[in-house]
N, C-alpha and C positions, 0 to 999 in steps of 0.2 A: 279741375273740372274733368272726370272720368271719360273714358270713351271705349268702351267693350264691346260695343255693338257686334255680333259677328256679321261677316259678309255674305251678303244674299244676292243673287242676280236680280236687275231691276232696282236696289234700294241704294241711297246713299252711303258711302264708306266712312260717314260721321254722323253722329246721334244730332238730332232736333235741336237741342241746346248750344251743341257748337255752329251749327248752321244758322241758327239767330242771330246769335254773336258775330258771325262771320260777316253775316249781310248788313247788321247794324252798323261796324265798323267799316266795312266799305263802304257803305251809302254815305256815311258822315263824313269820310275822307274826300268824298267825291263831291259832295254838296258842299265842304267847305273849300275846296278848290276851286269850284265852280264860282263860290262867292268872291275869293279874293279875285278870280280874273275879273269878274264883272266890275268891281270895285277899280281895278287897276285899268282896265279899258274905258270905263266911262267917268273916271275923275282926276286919274293920275297922269296917264300918257299925254304927251303934246299933239295938239291937230289942230289943223286951219280952222278958221272961223267957219261955222256951218251956220245956214237960217234957222232952222229948228232942232238945236241940240238936245233939249229936253223931251222932244218928241222922238228923237232918233234913242235916247235914252230908254224910254217908254217902251219902245217897239222891242229894243234887245232883252228887255228884262221880261216883256212878256214870252216872247219866244224862248229865253231861257227857264220860264218856268213850264210851259207846256213841255219843255222838250224833256227835264226832267221828269214832269210828272209820265211822261210816257218810257222815256228809257230805265227809269229806276224799277219797275217790275219785271220789264223786259228781261235786265242785267241779272234779276234775283234770279229768274228761272232760269237764265242761259247758267248761272253760277251753280245751282242747284245741279242742273242736268251735266256740268263738267266734272261733278263731283258723285255721279251715280252710275255703277256698274251695269255694265250690257246685259240685257237679258239672257242673250246667249255667247257664253263664252265656255271653250274649252279648258282655260287655267284660271280658277277664278282668284286666286292666291296672286299669280301674276298682273291681274287685271288692275287687284287692288293697290297691289304697290304701285302701279304704275299711273294710275290714278292721284293717290296720296301724294307722289314725289315730284309730279308734274302740275298739281294740282294749283300752286301758287303761279307758275308762268301761264298755264292756259287762262285761269282767270283774269290776271295781268293783260293777257294780249287780248281778251274781250273788254277791259275797260279801255284798252288805247285805240281799240276800234269804234267804239262809242264816243270817246274823245275826238278820233278822227272825223268821225261824222259830224260832231258840234262844230270842229273848223271850217268844213266845209259849208255848213248850214250858213254861220256867222257870216264866213267869208260872202257867201250869196245875198244875205239880207242889207249888209252893209256897202256891198259893191254899187247900188244904185244911190245912195248919198255921196261916196267919194273912194276913189280907190284907195288913197292914203289911209283914211278910215277903215276899210276891209283889210287891208295886209296889217294894219296894226294891232286889230282886233283879231287876226286869223293868227298872226304870230305870237300873241299874248295867250290864246286858245292853246295853241300846240305847245307852248312851254310850261303853262300850267298843266297840262294833261301829261307831260313825261316826268314833270318832277311827281304828280299824284298817281301816278302808275308806278314810280319807284316805291314810294310810300306805300302803297297798297300791296306791292309784292312783299315788302319786307313784314306789314301786319298780318299778311296772310299765310305766309310761313310759318311764323309764330305760333298762330293758333292751330296749325295743323300739326305741331310738333308731337303729341301725343299719339293722333293716328300714323304719324313717320315712325315714332318708336316702336308702334305694334308690325308696322309691315316690314320694319328692318331687325325685328328682333332674333329671326332666324335666318337672314340671309344680311349681313353686311353690306355696305357699297363697294361696288367694283371699281378697280381703278379706271379701268376701259370707258366707263360712264362718267367720270370726272370732268365734263366739259366745260362745267362751272366752278371751278376751283376757286379757293380763296383770294388769291390775287385776283383773278377777272375780276368775280364780285367785288372787291373792295374799289377796284379803278372803274368799274361800270357804275357803282352807286355814287361814288365822287362826281362823276361825270354826268348821271341823271339828277342828283341831287344838287350840285353845287355850279359844276361847269355852266349847264344849262340855262340856270337862272342867269347867271352872270352874262352868259349871251344876251340874254333879254337885255339887260342894262346896256351892255355896248350896241345894241340896235337900236335901243331909244336914243342913246347919244348920236349915233350915225343919222338917225332921221333929223333930230334937232340940227346936227352939221348940215344935213345935204338941204334943210328947206330954209335952214335960217330965220323963222318965223316965232321962236322960241323965247320968250324971256328969262333973264338969269334966275329971276324967281322961280318962274316954272320949271324952268330945267333942273334947279336945284331941289325941287318938292319931287321931283319925278326920280332925279337918283338917290334922293335918300329913300323914299318908298319902295323903290326896285331894289336898293342893296338890302334894304331891314329886310324884305321879302325873300331875298337870295340868301342872307343868312341864317333867316330863320327856319326855310326849307332845306337848307346845306346842313343845320344842326339838326333837325330831325332825322334826317336821311342818315348822316353821318353816325348820328346814336343808334339808329337802328341796325346800322350795319355793323356797327364795332360790338352791339348786343349779339347780333348774330354768330359773330365771330368768337366773342368772349363767354359768351354763355356754355358752349361746350368744354371749353378750356377749363371752364373754372366747376364744371362738373366731373372733369378728370382729376382734377387737383383734389377737389375734395374726397375723391374716391382714393387717391393715392395715400392723402394723410390719412384714412380708415387703415388701409393697408400697412401704413408704417406703424400703427398703433396695435396692429394684431388682426384687424377683421378684415379677414377673406371672404365674407359673405357680401361682398361689395358688389354691383351691377350697375354698370354706366348706362342708362337710356340712350341708345341710337339713334338720332332724329335727323341729322345732317348728313346730305348726299353728297358732301364734299370731303376734303381730304381729312375735316374735324370729323367727318363721321367714321373715317378709317382709325382716326387718333381715338375714337371712344370703342369701337369695334377692337382695335387693338390691347385697350385698357382692360378692357373684359377679357380677353384670349391670356392676358397676362397674369390676369387673377385666377383664371382656372387653372393655368399652369401653376402656378404657387400652390393654389388649392389643393390640386392632384399631387405636389410634390409633398407636401404637409401630410396628406392622407398615406401617402406611401411611405414617409418618414414615421409617420405613428405606427403604421404596421411593421416597418421595420424594428422600430423602437419594441414594439410588443414582442417580435419574435428574438430579439438578440440580445434586449435590454437596451434602456435609454442610455445610458452611459456609454455604451459599446457603440450603438448609434451616433451618439453626439462626436465623439472620439472618431469616428469612420469620418464622418462628415467634415470634421475639422481639418482633415488631412488633406494639404492640397497636391500633394503628391500619388494620389492615388492609393489603392489597397496594393499591400505587399505582403506576402506570405511568410513565415517566421515567426519569431516572438522574443522577447526579452527576459531576462531574469528580475523577480520582484519578489519582494516579500510582501505574502498574502495571508489572509486569513480563509479557511475553507469549512462552508457547514454543509454536511449531508444528512439526507432526512428521508427513512424509507418507510413504507407500511407494512404491518405484521399481518400474515397470512392472507395477503392479496389474492393469490393464486385461489385459494379457496373460497373467498370471497366472490370471484370473478365465476366461480362455476357454479354456485349455489343461489346466486343475484340475477335477476333480470341485467341485460348490458344497461338499458337505459340509466338503471338504478345505480349500478357500479358507477357510470360515468358523470352522474349526478354528486355523488359522495367525493369522487377524486376530486372535481371541481370545487367543492367546498374544501375539501383539505388543502388543495394547493392554493386556493383564495387566502387562507389564514397562512398560509406558509410565505406567500407572498407579500402579504402586510407586514408581517414581521421581520421580514429580511429589509423590506424597502423601510421601513421606519428607522432600522440601523443604519442604514446607509449603504447595504450592500445591493448585490442584484443577481437574478436567476439566471445561472450562467445555462441550465438545461433541465427539461424534465425527462426523465426516464422511466415510463411505464407508470410504477406506481411510487418513484423515488424522485426528489428533487436537490441539483447541486446548487450551492450559493455560495458566490463569491464576493470577498471584502478586500479591497485595496488594489484592483486591477479591473479597469483597463485607466482608473483614475484613482491618484492617491487618496487615501482614506487616513486622518489620522485616527492611533489606535485601531487597527482593523482588525487585531486579536479580540479587543475588549468590547469592540463592535458586533463581532460573530458570536461570543459567548452572551451578549446581552440578548441577541437575536434567539438563540439557542433556549435561554430561559423564557423568554416569552413565549415562544412558540410551543415549547411543554407545557406552560400554564395554560392557554388557550385551548389547546387540542383536548387536554383534560376537562375544561369546563365545558367547549363548546361541542365536542365530538367524540363522547365518552364512549359512543360504541367502536371505536377503533382505537389501535395501540400502534405507536410509531417508535421508530428508534433514531437519535438524534446525535451526530456526531461531528466533533469541532477540532479542528488541527489548524495550525499554523507554522509558517517557514517558507523559505526560498522556493518558488516553481517558476516555471518557463510561461508567460502568457504571451499570447499572439494569434495570429490567424492561421489556421491549420486546415490542410486539405491541399484544392488545387484550385487556378484561378477561374474555371469554370464554376466551382463549387468549393465553398469554405465557410468555415465558422472559429468566432473567437471563442477561446478557452484556454483553459491552465491545465499543465500538466507537472506533475511532482509529486515528490514524497508527502506533502499536505495532503492532496486528493486522495490518495491511496489510502493514507492513515486515517482521514475522516470516514472514508466506507470501511474498512475494518472495524473502526470504533462504532458505527452505527449499527454493526451485527452483535456488538458486546453490548449496546445500548439496549438493544429489545429483550435483555434477560435482566436487567437493572431497574430498581424500583424508581419511576419518575422518567426512564427512559432516555435521559438527556447524560452524555459521557463526553470529556472534552479530554483532549492531550495535555499534559504538564506543561509541556511547551509553548501550547497556546495560552494557558492560565498565567505562567511568569511571563511572558511578553505584553500581557494586559495591564492596563494603567487600574484604575478604582475600580472597575468589575469585577477584579480578582478575589476583592473581598467576599464575594456571595458564590465563592466556591471553596470545597474543601477538596485534601487529598486523598487519594482511596488506594487501593492495592494497585500493584504492578501487575500487568496482564501481557501475555505473549501473544500477540495478534497474529492471525493466518498468514502464514506466507512470510514471518520476519522469524529472527533468531533471537534477537534481544526483546526483554521485558520491556514495556511500555507504561510508564508512571501515568496513573488517570485520574481524573478529577472529576466530580459531581456537583450540582447546585446545594446550597447550604438552604435547608428548611422551606424548600420548596412543596406548596400543595399537592404539586403532580405525585409526587413521590409517594405520600398518605393515598391518593386516590388510587392508585394503580395495585 
């Protein structure tokens, strides 16, 4: 049953369906408690011989009926007022919060007052017949009222959970307000639901012992009925109190199970004003922290690459500057004529074109098992084999280069790009300062791939690889053919190069 009505001055904090159900349950509990008290007082408790026992029962029954007819409407009216916002209030949210959280206690105090009046009334009614009868009836009414009040508190608290979750959603329970903690609640409901009814059993035995006019059969019946009633009321109260504690814990357990399965969109409703409410709110705070950490981790992975992010997160000793020598393969790709394109086209069109271009680059590289180390204007550097080991890194880089050349020719024929691939030993690690650093690779393969990219811009197909990358590759090497040797810029010795065999890209360009 939903309860989303907005708070307004002079209106109840819960809707009509909740109020109707609340009134029905509370009235039923009190009428049932009154019926049990009447039966025990009239037919079970031992008493002295009275001249007109049937007439006395009739008088008590009439008084009880009249009292219920009078107090039930009054109780419903007062209960509605206990849940109605004041017409003049400076802080509507605070007033609503106070009414909802204190609602079970306020309604229970009202019910306790009506039971107290009933105890006084039945004491006066029966006092003219017998002092012992008046005492027995009054004690029974008091014990029944205490037990009924405990049950009503649990019922009202349960039915106001949705409203409590609403008022506690933005402001979890505070520690200084936890005057009715879990321990006090458990002990209190044990006392009200079990200890008090058992006191009634002990009181009946004491009266029988003092007056000595009860037969063994009558005493046995009294003990059995009162004991059974005490067990029943104690069980109801214990179950209600246990549910009040177990339900919040179960919601937290279910939420943690979903978090363990990877669902971080969990939110536990906070409807308890004790330490259990703090547990619920703490779980929400924890999940929010995990969600924020996952968001940062995702952003971190997008900036530096998922492999780099996972390797950094896996280090338990923090981030260290420096690197290590690793065998890697490097792919470098650069657009042709990007400066002219930027001068002739609007900036928005240039950015859109670059994003399409880099989208193809990222897909080809990641499908082959590499990662984009950096974007440099209209160029990109991809690394294979660092920071995570990769079987046949040269073969993966060569495969990504062929895929990239083929897709650019088919999907973006309006541009041209040069793609260079190299492989060898390079230093891979964190370069920079502890305040600002990046994971990158430095070494001859990187420089050679960049130089090969310049060469690739003048080669049909736009894809060139160093011979050492092809020689180190596995089955991928069969898709490449040896070409001429070229002296790359900045080098003294010629570099043998390879190009893809039979690529459609060569014919397209």
